[in-house]
Structure formats: structure tokens, C-alpha cells
Backbone bond lengths (Angstrom), bond angles and torsions (degrees), N, CA, C in turn:
res aa  C-N    CA-C-N  psi(-1)  N-CA   C-N-CA  omega(-1)  CA-C   N-CA-C  phi
1 M - - - 1.423 - - 1.517 109.81 -
2 E 1.330 112.40 142.86 1.461 117.66 178.77 1.510 109.48 -85.69
3 Q 1.278 113.98 143.49 1.450 118.38 176.24 1.514 108.51 -99.06
4 K 1.294 114.70 132.16 1.458 119.84 178.95 1.515 108.97 -83.53
5 E 1.342 112.53 138.44 1.463 117.14 176.39 1.522 108.45 -78.35
6 P 1.277 116.10 139.29 1.464 117.92 176.82 1.527 109.64 -66.64
7 K 1.326 115.26 142.88 1.457 119.38 179.94 1.519 109.04 -69.32
8 K 1.326 112.81 137.39 1.453 118.87 178.96 1.526 108.05 -85.54
9 S 1.299 118.22 128.60 1.451 120.70 178.04 1.526 108.43 -84.16
10 L 1.320 114.69 137.68 1.452 119.97 -177.62 1.519 110.48 -90.61
11 T 1.300 114.28 148.95 1.463 118.68 176.98 1.522 108.67 -81.69
12 R 1.292 116.01 168.63 1.460 120.35 179.68 1.526 111.18 -61.03
13 E 1.306 115.27 -40.06 1.475 120.59 179.85 1.530 110.00 -61.64
14 E 1.323 116.80 -44.43 1.471 120.50 -179.80 1.527 110.81 -66.25
15 L 1.331 117.53 -37.49 1.462 120.94 177.58 1.524 110.80 -64.44
16 R 1.333 117.23 -42.94 1.470 120.83 178.78 1.521 110.66 -62.08
17 K 1.329 116.45 -43.45 1.470 119.87 179.13 1.525 110.81 -62.97
18 A 1.317 116.60 -40.87 1.465 120.52 179.93 1.526 110.32 -65.42
19 Q 1.323 117.30 -40.62 1.459 120.40 178.61 1.530 110.95 -66.05
20 K 1.338 116.81 -40.90 1.461 120.14 178.76 1.529 110.42 -63.70
21 N 1.326 116.60 -42.63 1.464 120.43 179.04 1.530 110.67 -62.56
22 K 1.310 116.29 -42.36 1.459 120.37 -179.86 1.524 110.62 -64.69
23 A 1.337 116.89 -42.76 1.469 120.85 178.82 1.522 110.34 -64.07
24 R 1.331 117.66 -41.95 1.464 121.54 179.66 1.530 110.50 -63.93
25 Q 1.331 116.67 -40.78 1.458 120.22 178.45 1.527 111.19 -64.00
26 Q 1.325 116.94 -40.06 1.460 120.32 178.18 1.525 110.84 -65.14
27 E 1.335 117.70 -40.15 1.456 121.08 178.06 1.527 110.82 -64.22
28 E 1.330 116.33 -42.95 1.462 120.14 179.04 1.524 110.63 -63.86
29 H 1.316 115.86 -40.48 1.458 120.49 179.12 1.527 110.36 -63.85
30 A 1.314 116.96 -42.93 1.468 120.86 179.04 1.523 110.23 -65.51
31 A 1.329 116.73 -39.91 1.468 120.20 -179.64 1.526 111.00 -65.16
32 T 1.319 117.38 -40.03 1.471 119.19 179.54 1.517 110.53 -69.30
33 N 1.339 117.76 -35.14 1.467 120.19 177.71 1.519 110.99 -66.61
34 E 1.345 116.62 -37.17 1.463 119.33 179.22 1.516 110.96 -66.41
35 R 1.312 116.80 -37.03 1.463 120.12 179.75 1.527 111.47 -69.01
36 K 1.302 116.51 -32.33 1.460 120.23 -176.82 1.520 111.66 -73.88
37 K 1.337 117.73 -33.25 1.456 120.80 -175.83 1.524 110.15 -79.10
38 P 1.307 117.85 124.43 1.467 118.47 174.64 1.525 109.47 -73.65
39 E 1.324 115.15 147.70 1.455 118.83 -179.25 1.514 109.50 -72.59
40 K 1.304 115.15 132.39 1.460 120.61 178.56 1.515 108.48 -111.09
41 L 1.304 116.22 131.97 1.450 120.16 175.21 1.518 107.65 -86.56
42 R 1.297 114.90 126.01 1.458 119.27 179.34 1.513 108.43 -114.14
43 W 1.299 115.91 123.37 1.445 121.60 177.04 1.508 108.00 -98.93
44 R 1.319 115.22 131.77 1.448 119.79 179.34 1.517 108.44 -87.12
45 I 1.290 115.26 127.58 1.462 120.55 177.29 1.520 107.13 -93.21
46 R 1.319 115.28 116.50 1.466 120.03 -178.14 1.516 109.87 -87.10
47 L 1.330 114.91 140.17 1.456 119.16 176.89 1.519 110.85 -72.42
48 I 1.333 115.79 -37.50 1.462 121.07 177.80 1.525 106.91 -119.27
49 P 1.331 118.28 116.91 1.465 119.94 -179.09 1.533 111.71 -62.64
50 I 1.324 115.61 158.47 1.459 120.93 -175.90 1.523 111.08 -62.10
51 W 1.332 118.25 -42.67 1.465 120.49 -178.94 1.527 111.10 -61.01
52 L 1.341 116.53 -35.72 1.458 119.73 178.91 1.526 110.89 -72.80
53 R 1.318 117.08 -34.36 1.461 120.96 176.44 1.528 110.48 -61.84
54 I 1.327 116.03 -42.52 1.468 120.01 -179.90 1.520 110.34 -63.20
55 I 1.329 117.01 -43.56 1.465 120.61 178.68 1.523 110.73 -63.08
56 I 1.323 116.93 -42.82 1.471 121.02 179.16 1.528 110.41 -61.78
57 I 1.330 117.54 -42.71 1.459 121.14 179.82 1.532 110.42 -64.11
58 L 1.340 116.98 -41.99 1.463 120.13 178.39 1.529 111.30 -62.91
59 I 1.319 116.98 -39.90 1.471 120.67 178.09 1.527 110.50 -65.11
60 I 1.316 116.51 -43.63 1.468 120.55 179.26 1.531 110.42 -62.62
61 M 1.346 116.30 -40.19 1.467 119.85 178.54 1.524 110.87 -64.09
62 A 1.339 117.84 -42.14 1.466 121.23 179.59 1.524 110.39 -63.09
63 V 1.323 116.69 -43.68 1.468 120.55 179.25 1.529 110.07 -63.33
64 A 1.335 116.87 -40.57 1.468 120.29 179.94 1.523 111.16 -65.43
65 I 1.326 117.10 -39.12 1.472 120.30 179.26 1.525 110.16 -65.95
66 I 1.318 116.99 -45.53 1.465 120.42 -179.95 1.528 110.83 -64.46
67 A 1.332 116.70 -43.69 1.471 120.30 179.51 1.525 110.67 -63.90
68 G 1.332 116.92 -39.53 1.461 120.10 178.53 1.518 111.97 -66.09
69 A 1.343 116.63 -40.20 1.466 119.76 178.04 1.528 110.67 -66.21
70 M 1.322 116.72 -40.48 1.460 120.06 178.78 1.525 110.74 -64.69
71 F 1.327 116.73 -40.81 1.463 120.63 179.01 1.522 110.14 -65.19
72 G 1.325 115.79 -46.19 1.459 119.59 -178.31 1.521 112.35 -64.98
73 Y 1.329 117.62 -42.87 1.463 120.82 -177.50 1.526 111.09 -75.68
74 G 1.324 115.66 -39.73 1.462 119.26 -175.29 1.506 113.82 -82.43
75 V 1.305 117.69 -51.03 1.466 121.28 -173.94 1.523 110.99 -85.22
76 L 1.320 117.01 -52.69 1.461 119.67 -176.88 1.531 111.72 -77.19
77 G 1.327 117.57 -35.50 1.458 121.18 -177.14 1.513 114.01 -88.10
78 G 1.299 117.41 -16.03 1.447 121.25 177.58 1.521 114.08 81.93
79 G 1.324 117.87 14.75 1.465 120.84 178.90 1.507 111.18 -100.89
80 N 1.322 114.78 -172.47 1.454 120.85 176.83 1.534 108.02 -83.45
81 P 1.343 119.34 123.97 1.467 120.95 -177.96 1.527 113.53 -58.96
82 M 1.329 118.57 -28.93 1.460 120.32 -178.34 1.538 111.78 -75.07
83 D 1.332 117.20 -14.91 1.456 120.55 177.76 1.524 112.24 -67.79
84 V 1.311 116.89 -18.20 1.466 120.63 178.01 1.523 110.04 -62.25
85 L 1.308 117.98 -30.11 1.455 121.94 -176.55 1.530 112.52 -82.18
86 N 1.323 118.29 -6.56 1.466 121.59 179.84 1.527 111.02 -83.33
87 K 1.325 115.10 141.14 1.464 120.49 179.21 1.527 110.75 -67.04
88 E 1.326 117.65 -34.07 1.458 121.63 -177.77 1.534 111.42 -63.38
89 T 1.310 116.75 -35.10 1.465 120.64 178.94 1.519 110.18 -63.16
90 W 1.311 116.53 -46.28 1.457 121.13 -179.12 1.528 111.17 -69.01
91 Q 1.320 116.72 -35.18 1.462 119.68 177.22 1.529 109.97 -64.49
92 H 1.329 116.47 -40.37 1.461 120.93 177.26 1.538 111.06 -63.31
93 I 1.336 116.22 -42.12 1.478 120.62 178.62 1.519 110.03 -63.50
94 L 1.341 117.54 -44.11 1.467 121.04 178.96 1.525 111.45 -63.98
95 D 1.343 116.90 -37.90 1.470 120.18 177.68 1.536 110.44 -63.77
96 L 1.335 117.37 -38.14 1.460 120.46 178.42 1.532 111.54 -67.76
97 V 1.331 115.73 -39.05 1.460 120.21 -177.83 1.524 110.76 -72.56
98 N 1.330 117.22 -42.81 1.456 122.14 -175.76 1.535 112.87 -93.56
99 K 1.280 117.26 22.61 1.455 122.62 -177.28 1.534 110.20 -61.29
100 E 1.336 114.97 127.31 1.466 118.85 -177.11 1.502 110.57 -112.32
């Protein structure tokens, strides 16, 4: 029968050295893998092009401004919300603001 050797317990210092060696080996392995891989340029294909995004945002902003003016004039001001779209309403507002 074979006799098993008792396992040698490592000291804290030996454990730290072993961990440092293992970490260094992993770093070296990662560095060699990075050198081996050629750099690939990846172009992202956008579903919605940037120029179209800008147009969509401008449209959303215009709708929000009109809806806010209609809400403010109709609900808060007590008028007809569709009057916001009339030129005469805006002319009256400008006359009040620019009153001399």
C-alpha cells in the first residue's frame, strides 16, 4: 500500500506570493491574447439615421409647443383652444406685448 504524504499547509506569505504569481500570469496571458487579435473596425448600423432623428425631435417639439399653447389658452385662459391657431389671436397678443 502506498502511503499518502500529508498536505503541507502554506503560510500567509506563500499564499500571497502564489496569488500574485497567478494574477501576473493571467495578465500576461491577456496581454498576449490582445496582441494576437487584429483590431476590427465595427460600424454601427443605425435603424433611424441621425438626420431623421433630428427631424423627428423638431416635429415633436413643434407639436408640444402647439399643444401647450392650446392648453394654456383654452383650459387655463378660458378661451377656445382652436383660437390659438388663428393669426388674429397672435396679432392681439403681440399688440398687448408691444404696446407703446
